[in-house]
TIMAR-726504 format. One line per field, with one value per residue (C-alpha): residue number from 1; x, y, z. Coordinates in steps of 0.02 Angstrom, whole numbers, plus 32768, in hexadecimal, padded with zeros to 4 digits. Layout:
resi: (NUM; ...)
east: (X; ...)
north: (Y; ...)
up: (Z; ...)
REM end
This chain:
resi: (1; 2; 3; 4; 5; 6; 7; 8; 9; 10; 11; 12; 13; 14; 15; 16; 17; 18; 19; 20; 21; 22; 23; 24; 25; 26; 27; 28; 29; 30; 31; 32; 33; 34; 35; 36; 37; 38; 39; 40; 41; 42; 43; 44; 45; 46; 47; 48; 49; 50; 51; 52; 53; 54; 55; 56; 57; 58; 59; 60; 61; 62; 63; 64; 65; 66; 67; 68; 69; 70; 71; 72; 73; 74; 75; 76; 77; 78; 79; 80; 81; 82; 83; 84; 85; 86; 87; 88; 89; 90; 91; 92; 93; 94; 95; 96; 97; 98; 99; 100; 101; 102; 103; 104; 105; 106; 107; 108; 109; 110; 111; 112; 113; 114; 115; 116; 117; 118; 119; 120; 121; 122; 123; 124; 125; 126; 127; 128; 129; 130; 131; 132; 133; 134; 135; 136; 137; 138; 139; 140; 141; 142; 143; 144; 145; 146; 147; 148; 149; 150; 151; 152; 153; 154; 155; 156; 157; 158; 159; 160; 161; 162; 163; 164; 165; 166; 167; 168; 169; 170; 171; 172; 173; 174; 175; 176; 177; 178; 179; 180; 181; 182; 183; 184; 185; 186; 187; 188; 189; 190; 191; 192; 193; 194; 195; 196; 197; 198; 199; 200; 201; 202; 203; 204; 205; 206; 207; 208; 209; 210; 211; 212; 213; 214; 215; 216; 217; 218; 219; 220; 221; 222; 223; 224; 225; 226; 227; 228; 229; 230; 231; 232; 233; 234; 235; 236; 237; 238; 239; 240; 241; 242; 243; 244; 245; 246; 247; 248; 249; 250; 251; 252; 253; 254; 255; 256; 257; 258; 259; 260; 261; 262; 263; 264; 265; 266; 267; 268; 269; 270; 271; 272; 273; 274; 275; 276; 277; 278; 279; 280; 281; 282; 283; 284; 285; 286; 287; 288; 289; 290; 291; 292; 293; 294; 295; 296; 297; 298; 299; 300; 301; 302; 303; 304; 305; 306; 307; 308; 309; 310; 311; 312; 313; 314; 315; 316; 317; 318; 319; 320; 321; 322; 323; 324; 325; 326; 327; 328; 329; 330; 331; 332; 333; 334; 335; 336; 337; 338; 339; 340; 341; 342; 343; 344; 345; 346; 347; 348; 349; 350; 351; 352; 353; 354; 355; 356; 357; 358; 359; 360; 361; 362; 363; 364; 365; 366; 367; 368; 369; 370; 371; 372; 373; 374; 375; 376; 377; 378; 379; 380; 381; 382; 383; 384; 385; 386; 387; 388; 389; 390; 391; 392; 393; 394; 395; 396; 397; 398; 399; 400; 401; 402; 403; 404; 405; 406; 407; 408; 409; 410; 411; 412; 413; 414; 415; 416; 417; 418; 419; 420; 421; 422; 423; 424; 425; 426; 427; 428; 429; 430; 431; 432; 433; 434; 435; 436; 437; 438; 439; 440; 441; 442; 443; 444; 445; 446; 447; 448; 449; 450; 451; 452; 453; 454; 455; 456; 457; 458; 459; 460; 461; 462; 463; 464; 465; 466; 467; 468; 469; 470; 471; 472; 473; 474; 475; 476; 477; 478; 479; 480; 481; 482; 483; 484; 485; 486; 487; 488; 489; 490; 491; 492; 493; 494; 495; 496; 497; 498)
east: (7ECC; 7E16; 7DBD; 7D35; 7DB6; 7DDB; 7D28; 7CC9; 7C0E; 7C08; 7C60; 7BEB; 7C25; 7BF6; 7C3D; 7C96; 7CE6; 7D1B; 7DB5; 7E6B; 7ED0; 7F8D; 7FB5; 7F70; 7F9D; 7F6E; 7FE1; 7F99; 8046; 8077; 7FDD; 7FFE; 7F8E; 7F0B; 7F24; 7EB1; 7EB8; 7E80; 7E54; 7E9A; 7E79; 7F0E; 7F76; 7F2F; 7E89; 7EA1; 7DF7; 7E43; 7EB9; 7E3E; 7E3A; 7EF8; 7EFA; 7E7F; 7EE5; 7F7E; 7F26; 7EB9; 7E25; 7DDD; 7DC8; 7D9C; 7D4D; 7CF0; 7C35; 7C15; 7C8F; 7C8F; 7C20; 7C5F; 7C92; 7C5B; 7CE1; 7C7D; 7D18; 7D47; 7D05; 7CD2; 7CD2; 7C80; 7CB6; 7C9D; 7D58; 7DDC; 7E69; 7E0E; 7DE9; 7E9E; 7EDE; 7E5D; 7E82; 7F40; 7F37; 7EC4; 7F30; 7FC5; 7F5B; 7F58; 8011; 8007; 7FA0; 8034; 80B8; 80D9; 80CA; 810B; 80D3; 8129; 80D9; 8103; 8156; 8205; 8266; 8212; 82AE; 8324; 82A1; 8283; 833D; 834B; 82B7; 8307; 83AA; 834D; 82EF; 8389; 83E8; 835D; 8379; 82DD; 82D3; 82A1; 826A; 8266; 81FC; 822F; 8277; 832C; 8315; 82B0; 8308; 82E6; 835E; 83FE; 83C9; 83AE; 832F; 831D; 828C; 820E; 81A8; 81B2; 8119; 80FB; 8055; 7FE3; 8019; 80D2; 80B5; 8050; 80C9; 815B; 80FF; 80D8; 818C; 81CA; 814F; 8187; 823D; 8221; 821C; 81C7; 81BF; 81A6; 81CA; 8178; 817A; 80C8; 80BC; 8025; 8018; 800C; 7F85; 7F21; 7F2F; 7F07; 7FA9; 7FB1; 7EF7; 7EC8; 7F72; 7F6A; 7FED; 801F; 8073; 8058; 80D7; 80B6; 8158; 811B; 80BB; 80EF; 80D7; 8100; 80A8; 8027; 8034; 7FD7; 7F6E; 7F03; 7F2F; 7F7B; 7ED5; 7ECB; 7F83; 7F61; 7EC4; 7F29; 7FAA; 7F23; 7EDD; 7F71; 7F35; 7E78; 7E5E; 7EF8; 7F34; 7F0B; 7E94; 7EFF; 7F89; 7FEF; 8000; 80AA; 809E; 8111; 80A9; 8126; 80DA; 8033; 7FE6; 8029; 7FD0; 7F31; 7F41; 7F61; 7EC6; 7E58; 7E90; 7E3D; 7EBB; 7F4E; 7FD3; 8088; 80B2; 8162; 81AB; 824B; 81F3; 8164; 8189; 80D1; 80DC; 8113; 81C1; 8220; 82D0; 8305; 83A2; 8415; 84BF; 84E6; 859A; 85FB; 8607; 8576; 84DB; 84C2; 8414; 83BB; 8310; 828B; 8218; 8169; 819A; 8218; 829B; 832B; 8395; 8438; 845D; 84F6; 84D0; 852C; 8491; 84A2; 8427; 837B; 8319; 8379; 834F; 8299; 82C1; 8317; 827E; 820C; 8277; 8281; 81C3; 81AA; 8228; 81D0; 8126; 816A; 81B1; 8267; 82D7; 831C; 83CF; 83B7; 836D; 83FE; 8483; 8431; 8423; 84D6; 8515; 849C; 84DB; 847A; 8429; 846C; 8446; 83FF; 8471; 84FE; 85AD; 8624; 86D5; 876E; 87E0; 87AC; 87B6; 86FB; 865F; 85F3; 8547; 84CD; 8416; 8371; 8317; 82A4; 8215; 8214; 8203; 828B; 8303; 82DF; 82F7; 8399; 83E4; 83AC; 8402; 849F; 849D; 848C; 8516; 8585; 8567; 858A; 8630; 8661; 8691; 8690; 867E; 85ED; 8557; 8552; 84B7; 849E; 83EC; 8366; 82B0; 8268; 8206; 814F; 8132; 80E7; 811C; 80E0; 816E; 81F6; 81F7; 81E5; 8282; 82DE; 82B5; 82E4; 838A; 83C4; 838B; 83E0; 847E; 850F; 851C; 84A3; 84BC; 8417; 841E; 83B9; 836E; 8308; 82C0; 825C; 81F8; 820F; 8295; 8317; 832C; 8270; 826F; 82FE; 82A2; 8211; 8289; 82D0; 8221; 822F; 82DF; 82FE; 83B7; 844B; 84AB; 848F; 84CB; 847A; 84D7; 8458; 84C4; 84C8; 8576; 85BD; 8561; 85AD; 8659; 8650; 860F; 86A6; 871A; 86D0; 86CE; 8752; 8795; 8707; 8677; 85E3; 85A4; 84F3; 84B8; 83FD; 836F; 83A8; 83FA; 840E; 83D4; 8451; 8401; 83C3; 831E; 831A; 8294; 8259; 8307; 836B; 8423; 849F; 84CE; 84F2; 8512; 8579; 85E8; 8603; 8630; 86AD; 8707; 8701; 8745; 87D2; 8803; 87F8; 8899; 8846; 8870; 8888; 87F2; 87E0; 8760; 87C5)
north: (4B3F; 4B56; 4BF8; 4B9A; 4B57; 4C0A; 4C40; 4C67; 4C6C; 4D2B; 4D3F; 4D6C; 4D15; 4D46; 4CD2; 4C2B; 4BEC; 4B40; 4B82; 4B84; 4C1C; 4C1C; 4CA7; 4D34; 4DEC; 4E94; 4EF6; 4F01; 4F10; 4E65; 4E0D; 4D7A; 4D08; 4CA3; 4D07; 4D50; 4E0A; 4E55; 4F0F; 4F47; 4FF6; 5053; 50E9; 50C5; 5072; 4FC8; 4FD7; 505A; 4FD4; 4F47; 4F60; 4F62; 4EBF; 4E70; 4EA8; 4E58; 4DB1; 4DAF; 4D38; 4D5A; 4DFF; 4E1A; 4EC3; 4F1E; 4F1B; 4FC8; 5023; 4FC8; 4F6D; 4EE4; 4F1C; 4ECD; 4E47; 4DA4; 4D36; 4D7C; 4D34; 4DBF; 4DA7; 4E2E; 4E3C; 4EB4; 4ECE; 4EA4; 4EA5; 4E21; 4DBE; 4DCD; 4D85; 4CF9; 4CC1; 4CCD; 4C58; 4BE2; 4BEA; 4BAA; 4B29; 4B84; 4B6D; 4BB4; 4B1E; 4AAE; 4B18; 4B5C; 4C19; 4C97; 4D4A; 4DDD; 4E89; 4F2A; 4FD0; 4F9A; 4EF8; 4E8E; 4E6C; 4E43; 4DD6; 4D76; 4D4F; 4D18; 4CA2; 4C5F; 4C40; 4BE0; 4B73; 4B51; 4B20; 4AA1; 4A5D; 4AA5; 4AE6; 4B9D; 4C29; 4CE3; 4D6C; 4E19; 4EC6; 4E9D; 4E05; 4D67; 4CC6; 4C12; 4BB8; 4C17; 4C4D; 4D09; 4D6C; 4E28; 4E69; 4ED4; 4EFE; 4ED0; 4E65; 4E4B; 4E53; 4DBC; 4D68; 4D74; 4D47; 4CAA; 4C7D; 4C86; 4C1A; 4B9B; 4B95; 4B80; 4AF2; 4A9C; 4AAA; 4A58; 4AF2; 4ACB; 4B77; 4C21; 4CBE; 4D57; 4E0C; 4E4C; 4F07; 4F71; 4F9C; 4EE3; 4EC8; 4F61; 4F35; 4E7C; 4E3B; 4DAA; 4D86; 4CCE; 4CA1; 4C3D; 4C6F; 4BF2; 4C78; 4D34; 4DA6; 4E59; 4EB8; 4F6A; 4FFA; 50B0; 513E; 510E; 5103; 5189; 51C2; 511F; 5101; 5195; 5182; 510D; 50B5; 5084; 5050; 4FE1; 4F98; 4F64; 4F0B; 4EB8; 4E5F; 4DE7; 4DA7; 4DB0; 4D7C; 4D1F; 4CB5; 4BFD; 4BA9; 4B73; 4BED; 4C51; 4D0D; 4D47; 4DF6; 4E78; 4EBB; 4F43; 4F9E; 4FF4; 4FB5; 4F08; 4F09; 4F40; 4EB7; 4E33; 4E6C; 4E67; 4DBE; 4D1B; 4CAD; 4C4E; 4CCD; 4CD3; 4D7A; 4DBC; 4E4F; 4EA1; 4EE5; 4E76; 4DCE; 4D9C; 4D68; 4CCC; 4D07; 4D98; 4DD5; 4DC2; 4E29; 4E60; 4EAF; 4F1E; 4F11; 4F54; 4EB2; 4E50; 4E4E; 4DD5; 4DAE; 4D33; 4D05; 4CB1; 4C38; 4C19; 4C54; 4BCD; 4B9D; 4C18; 4C29; 4C8B; 4CD3; 4D2E; 4D7C; 4DEB; 4E58; 4F00; 4F77; 4F72; 4F63; 4EC5; 4E7B; 4E8A; 4E39; 4DAA; 4D96; 4D8E; 4D06; 4CA3; 4CAD; 4C6A; 4BDE; 4BB0; 4BB2; 4B3C; 4AC5; 4AE4; 4AA4; 4B33; 4AFB; 4B0A; 4BB9; 4BED; 4BAD; 4BFD; 4CA8; 4CA2; 4C84; 4CF9; 4D8D; 4E2F; 4E49; 4ED3; 4F84; 4F55; 4FA8; 4F6B; 4F98; 4FDE; 4FBF; 4FF0; 4FFC; 50AF; 50EC; 5111; 50A8; 50B0; 5060; 505C; 5042; 5040; 50AB; 511D; 513F; 51AB; 5115; 50B1; 5144; 5164; 50AC; 50A8; 5143; 5112; 506B; 50C3; 5132; 5099; 503F; 50D8; 50D8; 501E; 5025; 50C4; 512C; 51E9; 5208; 525D; 5212; 5255; 522F; 523F; 522D; 5270; 5249; 51FB; 5263; 5248; 51F1; 5220; 52D6; 52DD; 5272; 52E7; 5369; 52DC; 5288; 532D; 5348; 5295; 5297; 533E; 5317; 526C; 5296; 530B; 5339; 531D; 532B; 533E; 52FB; 52A7; 51F9; 51C7; 5271; 5222; 52AF; 532E; 53B4; 5376; 5421; 542F; 5386; 53C1; 5463; 53FC; 5395; 5437; 5469; 53F4; 5428; 54A1; 547D; 54C7; 5425; 53FD; 5429; 540F; 53B2; 538A; 5312; 526B; 523A; 52DF; 52CE; 5222; 525E; 52F1; 5281; 520D; 52A4; 52F8; 5257; 524D; 51BF; 5172; 51BE; 5158; 5180; 514B; 5150; 5134; 5121; 50B6; 5020; 4F94; 4FFC; 5006; 5097; 5149; 5174; 5221; 5260; 51B3; 5168; 50F6; 5121; 50A2; 50D4; 5070; 50C5; 5030; 5027; 50E3; 50E7; 5059; 50BC; 515E; 5109; 50B5; 515D; 51B8; 5172; 5158; 50A0; 5082; 5033; 506B; 4FE2; 4F4A)
up: (29E3; 29B3; 29E1; 2A3E; 2ABA; 2AF0; 2B0B; 2BAA; 2BCA; 2BCF; 2B26; 2A96; 29F6; 2946; 28C2; 28C3; 2963; 2924; 28CB; 28FE; 292D; 2925; 299F; 2A0C; 2A01; 2A4B; 29D6; 2927; 28D9; 291F; 28DB; 2865; 27FE; 285B; 28FB; 297F; 29A6; 2A4B; 2A4A; 2AF0; 2B2F; 2B76; 2B41; 2A94; 2A72; 2A21; 29CD; 2959; 2915; 28F5; 2838; 2830; 2892; 2818; 2782; 27D4; 27E3; 287F; 286D; 291A; 2977; 2A2E; 2A50; 2ADC; 2AC0; 2B08; 2A96; 29EF; 2973; 28FE; 284F; 27AC; 279E; 278E; 2795; 2840; 28E3; 2959; 2A17; 2A80; 2B37; 2BC7; 2BE8; 2B66; 2BE7; 2C4C; 2BAE; 2B75; 2C19; 2C11; 2B5F; 2B77; 2C0C; 2BAB; 2B0F; 2B74; 2BD2; 2C79; 2CA2; 2D53; 2D88; 2D60; 2DB8; 2E65; 2E51; 2ED0; 2EB3; 2F09; 2F0F; 2F6B; 2F4A; 2F7B; 2F8E; 2F07; 2EA1; 2F30; 2F83; 2EE1; 2ECF; 2F84; 2F6F; 2ED1; 2F2F; 2FB6; 2F3A; 2ED1; 2F6D; 2F8C; 2EDC; 2E8D; 2DDA; 2DDC; 2D6B; 2D91; 2D42; 2D7C; 2D65; 2D3A; 2CCB; 2CB0; 2CE0; 2CAD; 2D21; 2CF3; 2C45; 2C40; 2BDB; 2BD0; 2C39; 2BDA; 2C74; 2D2C; 2D06; 2C4B; 2BEE; 2BFF; 2B5C; 2B85; 2C3C; 2C16; 2B8A; 2C04; 2C82; 2BFB; 2BBE; 2C70; 2C8C; 2BEB; 2C20; 2CC8; 2D38; 2DDD; 2E30; 2DE2; 2E48; 2DFC; 2E2B; 2E19; 2DFD; 2E27; 2D6D; 2D43; 2DC6; 2D93; 2CD9; 2CF8; 2CAB; 2D27; 2D36; 2D29; 2D72; 2E12; 2E93; 2F1B; 2F85; 2F81; 2FD7; 3011; 3035; 3058; 300C; 2FFE; 2F83; 2ED0; 2E28; 2E54; 2DA0; 2D7C; 2E19; 2E4D; 2F06; 2F86; 2FA3; 2EED; 2EF1; 2F88; 2F39; 2EA0; 2F0D; 2F74; 2EDA; 2EDE; 2F86; 2F75; 2EBF; 2E80; 2F12; 2EF7; 2F70; 3003; 2FD0; 304D; 3063; 30A4; 30EE; 313C; 31CD; 31FB; 3166; 318C; 30EA; 3110; 31B9; 3164; 30E1; 3167; 31C6; 312B; 30E7; 311A; 30C0; 310C; 313E; 3175; 31C6; 31DC; 323B; 3275; 3310; 3348; 339C; 3392; 32DB; 327E; 3251; 32A0; 32C1; 3376; 335C; 32D0; 32B1; 321B; 31E1; 314E; 30EB; 3134; 31A0; 3230; 3272; 32E2; 329C; 3306; 32AB; 32F1; 339E; 33C8; 3348; 3330; 3294; 328F; 31E3; 31A3; 30FA; 307E; 306D; 30C5; 3114; 3167; 30C3; 309B; 3145; 3111; 306A; 30C5; 3136; 309D; 3052; 30F4; 3104; 3054; 306F; 3111; 30BA; 3035; 30B7; 308D; 311B; 3185; 316D; 30B0; 30C5; 3134; 30BD; 3026; 3079; 30B7; 3006; 2FA8; 2F44; 2F2B; 2E80; 2E10; 2E4A; 2EF3; 2F74; 2F05; 2F3C; 2EB8; 2EF2; 2E8D; 2F25; 2F51; 3005; 300F; 2FF7; 2F5A; 2F48; 2EB5; 2EDE; 2E80; 2F04; 2EA0; 2F18; 2FB6; 302A; 2FD1; 2FD6; 308E; 30BB; 3058; 30A8; 3158; 313E; 3104; 319F; 3210; 31B0; 31C3; 327F; 328E; 3233; 3290; 31FA; 3204; 314A; 30F0; 3098; 2FE6; 2F7F; 2EC4; 2E83; 2E10; 2DE6; 2D4A; 2CCE; 2CA2; 2D48; 2DF1; 2E08; 2EBC; 2EFB; 2EB9; 2F46; 2FC6; 2F83; 2F82; 303A; 306A; 300D; 3055; 3106; 310C; 30AA; 30C9; 3011; 2F81; 2EC6; 2E68; 2DB7; 2D2D; 2D3C; 2CA3; 2C71; 2BE4; 2B92; 2C1D; 2C2A; 2CA8; 2CF7; 2D16; 2D6F; 2DDD; 2E05; 2E47; 2EB1; 2EF6; 2F2D; 2FC3; 2FF8; 3088; 30A5; 3049; 3031; 2F7B; 2ECE; 2E24; 2D9A; 2D13; 2CAF; 2D0B; 2CCF; 2D0A; 2DAF; 2DD0; 2D9C; 2E13; 2E9F; 2E93; 2E96; 2F2F; 2F96; 301D; 3087; 30ED; 3089; 304A; 2F9D; 2F70; 2EBB; 2EBB; 2E40; 2DAD; 2DFD; 2D7E; 2CE8; 2C5A; 2BFD; 2C13; 2BC0; 2B70; 2AF8; 2AC6; 2AAE; 2B1F; 2B25; 2B6D; 2C1D; 2CBC; 2D63; 2D9B; 2D01; 2CFA; 2DB3; 2D9C; 2D16; 2D78; 2E14; 2DB4; 2D6C; 2E13; 2E5B; 2F06; 2F13; 2FCC; 301F; 30D3; 30F6; 30C1)
REM end
């Protein structure tokens, strides 16, 4: 593609624009001959690597006008812009011929529920016979082909490249989780979304966003700046930020609720059971749909409502939606049951924010009441290193208040000392119902040994992850797989719930 085909009126060009580039890069080490390099500012300033990019074969460089002046490389085309992240998103979309305009794109944002909701929507669309792609936390999917996920929402080049590949392979609908990082860093800018879903908003990522207002503003961009003309916003109005978003938006909206009958889609009644959840959903005030789903807990009812709302917005017949949701299976690490025949329940969940942990444990308490079991709730969790430290004492308080026994352990300590992270968690604890076991394997092993008949063990924080990140290295480790082995070895193979 020729450089001139990527340009915009506000780009300042020095040099030739009627020449072809072979590829686009923002990492100087990945630059190849005849490529374009974009100097993105982030943890490291891309402008410091411009000369390396040129030596590796870049023939065009995009830089920010207020922080850099072109160097004396006459054979290089220089493009000055106001914001290289904005320019990067623009040229990546152009390079792949604006793929989102040829696809139906569903974007899901919120603190919790994005992954499960995306899989439920995929199940609904596949049941209708549509070809789907998924971009999200666990993996990227092109129909049933799996790719490792690098980020919840990848950088602009990878994101647009995925959309383009999906388009070329006949995908009709793409369901993408859209993180607040991606929105703040403009990874999905110049993508047109047909439907934007807001699940909820609670404290998370305040190591990145300065406060909740900035966090909300990042999420809001999906609805105010990236939704296609005529697109639909799907919003959970039981969440205070969801109500605010619904009030502020002028676009077409579908509102859902577990509490308010004066919305488009709400739950008239529900029953939580050990192996399933039953609910009656009212559509547009008149039509009722009875659903029996394998998904457990209140948070999953909200995820089901999100998916129903999207299916309804896309015109999927209600009988197709009902069948898909009744057959759907939970994605890895999302309130996932680990069953090796033991006489107590074990669940693995990705909950790693205060709100997610509270929702999880409240659901477990309600489940425990519904199935009339007198056992204890035992929770194992930790907090990640080099992330929002303010949530640590909050999670400590929530875990100890809503559990009978807590084991504090390591999550992904990254570059922090695990014991220091745990000390900060302890800062929010006032009850004497916890122990500290820094090594996560040992903590899980102990948890399976102290569980008695009728107990419910919750292992929170890492969910689907198959590694533990310590001092810059990722070591293989899966909560689910380790628990399976520990349970097999425990000799407690008589399931009281069967």
